[in-house]
N, C-alpha and C positions, 0 to 999 in steps of 0.2 A: 504494500500500500504506500502511496506517495501523498504526503500532505505538505501543502505550502501555506505559510502564513504571510500575507501580503501587508506591508506597511513600511513607512520610511523611518520609523523609530519613535513614534509617539507612545505615550503611556499605555493606551488601549492596545496598541499593536504588541507591545512587550507582554502585557497581561495575557493576551490571547495566546501567544506562543507558550507561555508558562502553563496555562490551563490545558492546552492541547497536549503538551508533553506529559502532564499529570494524568490526563484521561487515557492516553495511549498506554502508559505504564499500568494504570489501574485495570484496564481492559485486557492486559497481557497480550497485546497484538504486536506484530512486527511492522514497523512503519518507518519510512525515511521522512524525517521532518526537516523542512528547509524554510528558513526565514528569508524572504525576498524583500530587499530594500531598494533595489534599482527601480526608479520611477518608470523607465522605459519598459522594463519587464513586467511591472505591475500593470501598466496600460495595456499590455497584450491580452490581459484577462478581461478587459472591457468593464472594469468597475469604476464607479465615479468617486467613491469614498472608501477610505481604509478605516479600520482593519478589514482584511479580506481573508477568507478561508477557502482553500481549494483542496478537494480530496479526489485523487485519481483523475486530475484534469478537469473536474467539474467545480465551478464556483458554487459554494454552498452559502456563504455569508459575505455581505459587503456593507460597510458603514455602520456596523454595530458590534457590540461585544456580547456574544451569546454566553449563556451559563453552561456549567458542566454537563447537565442533563441534555441540553440541546446539542452540544458538541458530540456527546456519546451517540445520540440518535443519528446525527449527520454522518458520523464515521461508520456506524452500523449499516446505514443504507448503502454503503459502497463496498461492503464485504461480500 
């Protein structure tokens, strides 16, 4: 599984990355987690606001900070 956290470094972006890492660990799944900070690469995902969450190439969240339960559901939907 490939997970990307999109954000230039704001507090919400950092928090999302932290929560995603916690969720993946709690779920006991194998995932490559990448923090994408390059604005050009972020724009390739066609999101207007960060933070963004991409799971297996699919944009799941943009412009908000989801809670742990929501992140678990989003990751589960891609397994």
